[in-house]
C-alpha positions, 0 to 999 in steps of 0.5 A: 893372419890377414889384416883388413882395412875397411874404407867406409862411406855413407852409402847410396841407393841401390837403384834410381827408383822410388822403391830403392830410394824409399828403402835407403831413406828408411834406413838412413833417416830412421837412425836416431843419430841422424834424426834425433827427434823423439820416436813418437814424433819422428816415426809417424812423420818419416813413414807417413810423410817423408817416405811417401813424398820424397822417394819419387822426386829423389829417384828422378834426381838420382837418375840424372846422375846415374852412370853406366857403372852405377851411382857415382858415390859407389863407383868413386868409393870403390875406385878409392878402395882399389887405389888404396889396395894397390898402395898397401899391397897384397899383405893387407886386404882392403874392403869397401863398406857403407854405413847405410845400404850394401855392402853394410859396414856391420857385415863386413866388419864381422867377416873381417874380424874372423880373419885378423885385425881390422882397421876401419877408416871413414871418409868423414874428416869432420866429426859429428853424430850423424857421420862419425858418431853413428859409424863408431856406434855401429862398430862398437855394437858389432864388437860387443856381439862376440869375440874376434880380432881387434878393431880400430876406427880412424877418421881423417883429420880436417887438415890431414896433409894428404886430404888437403893436398888432394883438394888442392890438386882438384882445384888446380885441375879445375883452374886449368880448364877454367877460362878465367880465375874466379873472383870468389871461392865458396867452400860448401860443407854438409850442414847439421842442425845448430843444436847438434853442433852446440851439443857437440861443443862446436866440433863439426863447424870448427873442423870445417873451418880448419879445412877451409883455413888449411886449403886457403893457406895452401893455395895462397888465397885471400880469405876475404875472397872466400866463404865457408857455407853449409848445404843440404838443409833438412827439416824445420829447425835451424841449421848451420849458416851461412847457407850455400844457396843464399850465399851464392845468390847474395854474391851475385847480387853484390856484383860478383860475376865469377865464383868457384864452389869447392865441396871439401866435406864430400870426398866422393861425388854424389847427389849433393855435389853433382845435382845440388851444387852442379845443377841447383846451386849453379842455377841459383847463382846465374839466376841472381845475376852471376856470370860464371860458375865453376864446380870443383870436383870432389877429391875422390881417388886423388893420389894425395888422398890415397897416400894420406889414407895409406899413412893412416892405415900403416900407422894403425897396423904398426901400433896394433898389439900382436894378440887378438883383442875383443874390443874396438880401439881409437 
């Protein structure tokens, strides 16, 4: 009986074209756990405005970061899966899937359940409805479809040692290549609407702050020289603050000449890190008077993160019942 570990990331467009982006955005933004406005309001806006105006512009941005091997998010997620496979060994199958796009999580879970017990591990260490919530909901839906082996869903903790050590490793690598040490550190996480965080009891914001604290303590960095911020706002309603772009501009105007930006909420590189931070945020800071901008790469397939994910997987498999099961476990 083959045990399977499925490593799950958000997903990415199939190609840097308007049609491919439109298809991806339709699936992603059409999920009511991502955009929870009433359907009678959101569906016309999505189909008549968003999907007509955004795909062409977003496709150009994807084209600017596309590599010979494909989109960075997919390349790095697959690399992470390959490294995890090497760590766990041949007795465990490691698959990579995406909540949106291909290969889709639902189809991968369905196939894996016919072979043996399944452990689904997300790359979302900060819990909220639009990431961990929608993943959990999809797995539950698949499990309800019919009998099969047990499925367990795991999400790394915001201060998981392997995750934090991986962030520290990327930070140290970036510092080694920098000409001068930054004066201020910005830790930028993906934003969510304020009302979502309130509805969820502040879990998301609290998780981000846990990561920030663990990281700063580990590198012995003065917390007064660091700011936790939120990026990637979408839509008209209030999102978590402070905003990354506003913070960077304010730091420059206050006379901070050298900043570093770390993006702990994104475990693999993608549009939000390479373009939004590496290009747009850099421009914002320098235009406001900043002198030096250091973007710290995502943790990616750092050995410490791989080790942390392997520990999660092994713990799940050791605790699993030996008999087949029909339901998901957490």
